[in-house]
C-alpha positions as CSV (number, residue, x, y, z in Angstrom):
1,M,13.9,51.4,47.9
2,Q,11.7,54.2,48.2
3,I,8.5,55.5,46.1
4,Y,7.0,58.7,45.8
5,K,4.2,60.2,44.0
6,V,5.1,62.9,41.6
7,G,4.1,65.8,39.1
8,G,1.1,66.5,38.4
9,A,-1.3,64.2,41.4
10,V,1.1,66.7,43.8
11,R,-0.1,69.7,42.4
12,D,-3.7,69.3,41.7
13,R,-4.3,67.9,45.5
14,L,-2.6,71.2,46.4
15,L,-4.6,73.1,44.4
16,G,-8.0,71.4,45.7
17,K,-8.5,69.9,41.7
18,P,-9.4,66.4,41.0
19,V,-6.4,63.8,40.7
20,T,-7.0,62.0,37.3
21,D,-3.2,60.6,36.7
22,V,-0.9,59.5,39.3
23,D,2.7,59.2,38.5
24,W,5.4,57.3,40.7
25,V,9.2,57.8,41.0
26,V,11.5,55.1,42.7
27,V,14.5,55.7,44.2
28,G,17.4,53.7,45.0
29,A,16.3,50.8,43.0
30,T,17.6,48.7,40.2
31,T,15.5,47.1,37.2
32,E,16.3,43.9,38.5
33,E,14.3,44.7,41.3
34,M,11.7,46.1,39.9
35,L,10.9,43.3,37.7
36,A,11.7,40.8,40.6
37,Q,8.3,42.5,42.3
38,G,6.2,42.1,38.9
39,F,6.7,45.2,37.4
40,R,6.2,45.3,33.7
41,P,8.6,47.3,32.0
42,V,7.2,49.5,29.2
43,G,9.3,51.8,26.5
44,S,12.8,51.6,25.4
45,D,13.6,55.1,26.2
46,F,14.2,54.6,29.8
47,P,13.2,52.6,33.2
48,V,9.5,53.3,33.4
49,F,7.2,50.2,34.6
50,L,3.7,49.3,35.3
51,H,2.6,48.3,38.5
52,P,1.2,44.4,38.5
53,K,-2.4,45.2,40.5
54,S,-3.1,49.0,39.6
55,G,-1.1,49.7,35.9
56,E,0.2,53.0,37.2
57,E,3.4,53.9,35.9
58,Y,6.8,53.9,38.4
59,A,9.8,55.2,36.9
60,L,13.3,54.8,38.4
61,A,14.5,58.0,39.5
62,R,16.9,59.3,36.6
63,T,18.8,62.7,35.0
64,E,19.0,63.5,31.9
65,R,21.5,65.6,29.4
66,K,21.2,67.5,26.3
67,S,22.5,64.9,23.6
68,G,21.0,66.2,20.2
69,R,18.6,68.4,18.6
70,G,14.4,68.2,19.4
71,Y,12.4,66.8,22.2
72,G,14.1,63.5,21.9
73,G,17.7,64.8,22.0
74,F,18.8,63.7,25.7
75,T,20.8,60.6,27.3
76,F,19.2,59.5,30.2
77,H,21.1,58.0,33.5
78,A,19.2,55.5,35.9
79,S,20.8,54.7,38.6
80,P,20.1,53.7,42.7
81,E,22.7,56.5,43.4
82,V,20.2,58.9,41.8
83,T,18.5,61.4,44.3
84,L,15.2,62.5,44.4
85,E,16.1,65.8,44.1
86,E,17.9,65.1,40.8
87,D,15.1,63.6,39.5
88,L,12.9,66.4,40.2
89,I,15.1,69.0,38.8
90,R,14.9,67.5,35.6
91,R,11.2,68.7,35.4
92,D,9.9,71.3,33.6
93,L,7.8,73.7,35.9
94,T,8.4,74.1,40.1
95,I,4.5,73.2,40.4
96,N,5.5,70.2,38.6
97,A,8.7,69.3,41.0
98,M,7.1,68.1,44.2
99,A,7.0,64.8,45.3
100,E,4.7,62.9,48.2
101,D,6.1,59.8,50.6
102,D,3.5,57.4,51.7
103,Q,2.5,59.5,54.7
104,G,1.7,62.7,52.8
105,V,4.9,64.5,53.9
106,L,5.7,66.8,51.2
107,T,9.3,67.2,49.5
108,D,9.6,70.5,47.4
109,P,13.4,71.8,46.3
110,Y,12.1,73.9,44.3
111,H,9.5,76.0,46.2
112,G,7.2,74.6,43.6
113,Q,4.2,75.2,46.7
114,Q,5.5,78.6,46.8
115,D,4.6,79.4,43.1
116,L,1.2,77.6,43.2
117,E,0.6,80.5,46.3
118,K,2.0,83.1,44.0
119,R,-0.3,81.5,40.5
120,L,3.2,81.3,38.9
121,L,4.4,79.0,36.0
122,R,8.2,79.1,36.9
123,H,10.9,77.0,35.0
124,V,12.8,74.5,37.8
125,S,16.2,74.8,36.3
126,P,18.2,76.5,33.2
127,A,17.8,73.0,31.6
128,F,14.4,73.7,30.7
129,A,15.5,75.6,27.8
130,E,16.8,71.8,26.2
131,D,13.7,70.9,25.6
132,P,11.5,72.8,23.0
133,L,8.6,70.8,23.6
134,R,8.1,72.8,27.2
135,V,7.5,76.3,24.8
136,L,4.2,74.0,24.4
137,R,3.7,72.5,27.4
138,V,3.8,75.7,29.3
139,A,1.4,77.3,27.4
140,R,-1.1,74.4,27.8
141,F,-0.7,74.6,31.7
142,A,-1.6,78.4,31.5
143,A,-4.1,77.6,29.3
144,R,-5.3,75.1,31.6
145,Y,-5.0,77.1,35.0
146,A,-5.9,80.8,33.7
147,G,-8.9,80.3,35.3
148,L,-7.3,80.2,38.7
149,G,-5.0,83.2,37.6
150,F,-2.1,81.4,37.0
151,Q,0.4,83.7,35.2
152,V,3.8,82.3,33.3
153,A,6.7,84.2,35.2
154,E,8.3,86.7,32.9
155,E,12.0,85.0,33.0
156,T,10.7,81.4,32.0
157,L,8.9,83.6,29.2
158,E,12.5,84.6,28.5
159,L,13.3,81.4,28.3
160,M,10.4,80.5,25.9
161,R,11.6,83.2,23.7
162,Q,15.2,82.2,23.3
163,L,13.8,78.4,22.5
164,S,11.6,80.1,19.6
165,E,14.5,82.0,18.5
166,S,16.9,79.0,18.2
167,G,15.3,76.9,15.5
168,E,14.8,73.8,18.4
169,L,10.9,74.2,17.8
170,E,11.4,72.6,13.9
171,A,13.2,69.7,15.6
172,L,9.5,68.8,17.1
173,T,7.7,66.0,15.4
174,P,4.2,67.1,14.1
175,E,3.3,64.1,16.5
176,R,4.4,65.7,19.8
177,S,3.3,69.2,18.2
178,W,0.0,68.0,17.8
179,K,-0.5,66.2,21.1
180,E,0.4,69.2,23.0
181,I,-2.1,72.1,20.6
182,S,-5.1,69.3,20.6
183,R,-4.8,68.7,24.6
184,A,-4.3,72.8,24.8
185,L,-7.5,73.5,22.9
186,M,-9.6,71.0,25.1
187,E,-8.4,73.4,27.7
188,D,-10.5,75.6,29.8
189,H,-9.2,78.4,28.3
190,P,-7.3,77.6,24.9
191,H,-7.2,81.4,23.7
192,V,-4.7,81.7,26.4
193,F,-2.5,78.9,25.1
194,I,-2.4,80.7,21.8
195,Q,-1.4,83.8,23.2
196,V,1.3,82.7,25.1
197,L,2.8,81.2,22.3
198,R,2.2,84.4,20.6
199,D,4.2,86.3,23.6
200,C,7.4,84.4,23.5
201,G,7.6,84.3,19.5
202,A,6.6,80.5,19.2
203,L,3.4,80.9,17.2
204,K,5.3,82.8,14.5
205,V,7.4,79.7,14.0
206,L,4.7,77.0,14.4
207,L,1.9,79.1,13.5
208,P,2.7,81.3,11.1
209,E,-0.6,81.7,9.5
210,V,-2.1,82.2,12.7
211,D,0.1,84.9,13.7
212,A,-0.2,86.4,10.5
213,L,-3.7,87.6,11.7
214,F,-2.9,89.9,14.3
215,G,-2.7,94.0,13.0
216,V,-4.6,93.1,10.8
217,P,-8.2,94.8,10.5
218,Q,-11.8,94.3,9.5
219,P,-14.9,96.4,9.6
220,A,-16.1,97.9,12.5
221,A,-19.6,97.4,11.8
222,H,-19.2,93.9,11.7
223,H,-16.3,93.2,14.2
224,P,-16.2,95.2,17.1
225,E,-13.0,94.3,18.1
226,I,-11.3,95.1,14.7
227,D,-8.4,92.6,15.1
228,S,-8.1,89.5,13.2
229,G,-6.0,88.2,15.5
230,V,-8.5,89.0,18.4
231,H,-11.2,87.6,16.8
232,T,-9.7,84.6,16.3
233,L,-8.6,84.7,20.3
234,S,-12.5,85.2,20.9
235,V,-13.9,82.6,18.6
236,L,-11.4,80.0,20.4
237,E,-12.8,80.9,23.7
238,Q,-16.5,80.5,22.7
239,S,-15.9,77.4,21.5
240,A,-14.5,76.5,25.5
241,L,-17.2,78.3,27.0
242,H,-19.6,76.2,25.0
243,K,-17.9,73.1,25.6
244,Q,-17.5,72.6,22.1
245,P,-15.0,68.9,20.7
246,L,-11.9,69.4,19.3
247,N,-12.8,69.4,15.6
248,V,-15.0,72.4,16.0
249,R,-12.1,74.4,18.0
250,W,-9.7,73.4,15.5
251,A,-12.0,74.9,12.8
252,C,-12.4,77.6,14.9
253,L,-8.8,78.3,15.3
254,L,-8.1,78.2,11.2
255,H,-11.3,79.6,10.0
256,D,-10.2,83.4,9.0
257,L,-6.6,82.5,7.5
258,G,-7.4,84.1,4.4
259,K,-7.6,87.4,6.1
260,G,-3.9,87.2,6.9
261,L,-3.3,87.2,2.9
262,T,-5.1,90.5,2.1
263,P,-3.1,93.4,1.0
264,P,-3.1,96.4,3.4
265,S,-4.4,98.6,0.3
266,E,-7.4,96.3,1.0
267,W,-7.9,96.9,4.5
268,P,-10.3,96.2,6.3
269,R,-12.1,94.7,3.6
270,H,-11.4,90.7,2.7
271,I,-12.7,89.8,-0.5
272,A,-12.7,85.9,-0.5
273,H,-10.9,85.2,2.1
274,E,-12.7,82.0,2.5
275,H,-11.0,80.4,-0.3
276,K,-8.0,82.4,-0.2
277,G,-7.6,80.8,3.0
278,L,-7.9,77.1,2.2
279,E,-4.5,76.3,0.8
280,L,-3.4,77.5,4.3
281,I,-5.8,75.4,6.5
282,K,-4.7,73.0,4.2
283,R,-0.8,73.4,4.7
284,V,-1.3,73.9,8.6
285,N,-3.3,70.5,9.0
286,E,-0.7,68.7,7.2
287,R,2.2,70.2,9.1
288,F,0.9,68.9,12.3
289,R,-1.1,65.7,10.4
290,A,-4.3,66.6,12.5
291,P,-6.8,63.7,12.5
292,R,-9.3,63.6,9.6
293,D,-12.1,64.8,11.4
294,C,-10.3,67.7,12.0
295,Q,-8.7,68.3,8.8
296,E,-12.3,68.1,6.8
297,L,-14.1,70.4,9.2
298,A,-11.6,72.9,9.5
299,L,-11.2,73.2,5.4
300,L,-15.1,73.2,4.9
301,V,-15.6,76.1,7.8
302,G,-12.8,77.8,6.3
303,Q,-14.8,77.8,2.8
304,Y,-18.5,77.8,4.4
305,H,-18.4,79.7,7.2
306,T,-19.9,82.8,5.6
307,H,-22.6,81.1,4.1
308,G,-23.3,80.2,7.6
309,H,-23.9,83.6,8.7
310,R,-26.0,84.2,5.6
311,A,-28.0,81.1,5.8
312,L,-31.2,83.2,5.7
313,E,-30.8,85.0,2.2
314,L,-29.2,82.1,0.6
315,K,-31.4,80.8,-2.8
316,P,-32.4,77.2,-2.2
317,S,-30.4,76.2,-4.8
318,T,-27.2,77.3,-2.9
319,L,-28.7,76.0,0.4
320,A,-29.0,72.4,-1.4
321,E,-25.5,73.0,-2.6
322,L,-23.9,74.1,0.8
323,L,-25.8,70.7,1.8
324,Q,-24.2,68.3,-0.6
325,S,-21.1,70.3,0.0
326,F,-21.3,68.3,3.6
327,D,-22.6,65.4,2.6
328,V,-25.4,66.0,5.3
329,Y,-28.0,63.3,3.8
330,R,-24.8,60.7,5.1
331,R,-22.9,62.5,7.4
332,P,-25.6,65.0,9.6
333,Q,-23.3,65.2,12.6
334,R,-20.3,67.1,10.3
335,F,-23.1,69.5,9.7
336,E,-24.4,70.0,12.9
337,E,-20.6,70.2,13.7
338,F,-20.3,73.2,11.1
339,I,-23.5,75.3,12.2
340,A,-21.5,74.8,16.3
341,A,-18.3,76.4,14.0
342,C,-20.1,79.2,12.7
343,E,-22.3,80.5,15.9
344,M,-18.5,81.0,18.0
345,D,-17.6,82.9,15.3
346,A,-20.5,84.9,15.7
347,R,-20.1,85.4,19.8
348,G,-16.6,85.7,19.3
349,R,-16.9,89.3,18.7
350,L,-16.4,92.0,21.3
351,G,-19.6,92.7,22.8
352,L,-22.0,90.6,20.8
353,E,-21.0,87.4,22.4
354,D,-24.8,86.8,23.7
355,R,-26.5,87.7,20.6
356,A,-29.2,85.0,19.2
357,Y,-27.5,83.4,16.1
358,P,-31.0,82.2,14.4
359,Q,-29.3,80.6,11.4
360,A,-28.2,77.8,13.6
361,D,-31.8,76.6,13.9
362,Y,-32.7,78.0,10.3
363,L,-29.8,75.9,8.7
364,R,-31.1,72.5,10.8
365,G,-34.6,73.1,9.5
366,A,-33.3,73.5,6.0
367,A,-31.3,70.1,6.3
368,L,-34.2,68.5,7.8
369,A,-36.7,69.8,4.9
370,A,-33.8,68.5,2.2
371,R,-33.5,65.0,4.4
372,T,-37.3,64.3,4.1
373,V,-37.2,64.2,0.4
374,A,-37.6,60.3,-0.2
375,V,-36.1,58.4,-3.0
376,Q,-38.7,55.6,-3.0
377,P,-41.3,57.8,-5.5
378,L,-38.4,58.7,-7.9
379,L,-37.6,55.1,-8.4
380,E,-41.1,54.0,-9.1
381,Q,-41.5,56.9,-11.9
382,G,-38.4,54.9,-13.7
383,F,-35.3,57.3,-12.4
384,K,-31.8,55.8,-12.3
385,G,-28.4,56.3,-12.7
386,P,-27.5,60.0,-13.4
387,E,-31.3,60.9,-14.0
388,L,-32.3,59.9,-10.6
389,G,-29.7,62.4,-9.0
390,E,-30.8,65.1,-11.0
391,A,-34.5,64.4,-10.4
392,L,-33.8,64.0,-6.5
393,K,-31.7,67.2,-6.6
394,R,-34.9,69.2,-8.1
395,E,-36.7,67.8,-5.3
396,R,-34.4,68.6,-2.7
397,Q,-34.2,72.6,-4.7
398,K,-38.2,72.2,-4.2
399,A,-38.4,71.5,-0.3
400,L,-35.7,73.7,0.2
401,K,-37.9,76.5,-1.7
402,A,-40.9,75.8,0.2
403,Y,-39.3,75.5,3.4
404,K,-37.3,78.9,2.8
405,E,-40.9,80.6,1.9
406,Q,-42.6,79.0,4.8
407,H,-39.8,80.8,7.1
408,S,-40.1,84.4,5.6
409,Q,-44.0,84.5,6.4
């Protein structure tokens, strides 16, 4: 029995990055031997075990062959005869196909260390094209390591194109796709993830609503970058620079989908794109079964982001309706996330990345002014039921009117 550290732990150590998860591969062992040493089996697809003390994953060396469609369409074979090199060749990228023994001696049969130095994301073998999930994984690694100068090797991009055209991407389950997308959006350069998917033709398969934005012009006066797709990438980039949470980043990606529906005869204007985009946002949310907080915020940002930009011009009644739409009295955090998404949208414009966004503090102040209206005095005046709701609405509008007047002085 020989045990090797493999994959990301080896890669990140060689890159000088912190190592978080450690995976191990065991060569020359049987399931029975692992159980005898106290390892606990997990999963039914192939023999993976948890270490009795550390809880880290140890997998028996295995080979695989394609037996059906999609991510799960593989037959695995694990036995003591499978070599380390045979186990490593089934991995996605050369930089993930290195192993280290307990003395720190590197096994690198597919030149992963060389590709680390060249800053290349390159597939290990032609079997790469058998697993559609790898298109998303490679794009995610591109987003993670873009800051270090990594690029996808052209021959790997070509295999990703073939996968995108093969119909295999449609076989991915919503859960597997969302897992990769959500992880990629939380990388340092999530816009690179979208760009790589677009470069290999996967974006028009997985997110045709986002792909449709590229080449669609916007008014240069408001959007010096002009292209709606380029703007979306910039907004996503800003959301990462400002360390926004996942639901804000998801909303940033989807906020302008309605612009893809504007007839070319109306370009570069996009009248009512906020409303037109809602059905598309719903469709994308459902396709990937995004978590509820991501779904809700994406829809609200899609519908109201231009309200956010025009916050200082809004009438008190409109402002009151906006606050009510977000249920700001019970869910203040969601309104804060909306403000963040609006600010990222404003900053995701060429040359305007550092421009002040006074709307953010104005909206926060408005929410505070409306929230300070007390219910108790209205109850004491005898209001109840629907009449209480109307009275509260009037008082909040008065408070917002006073706030607006005070702010305009």
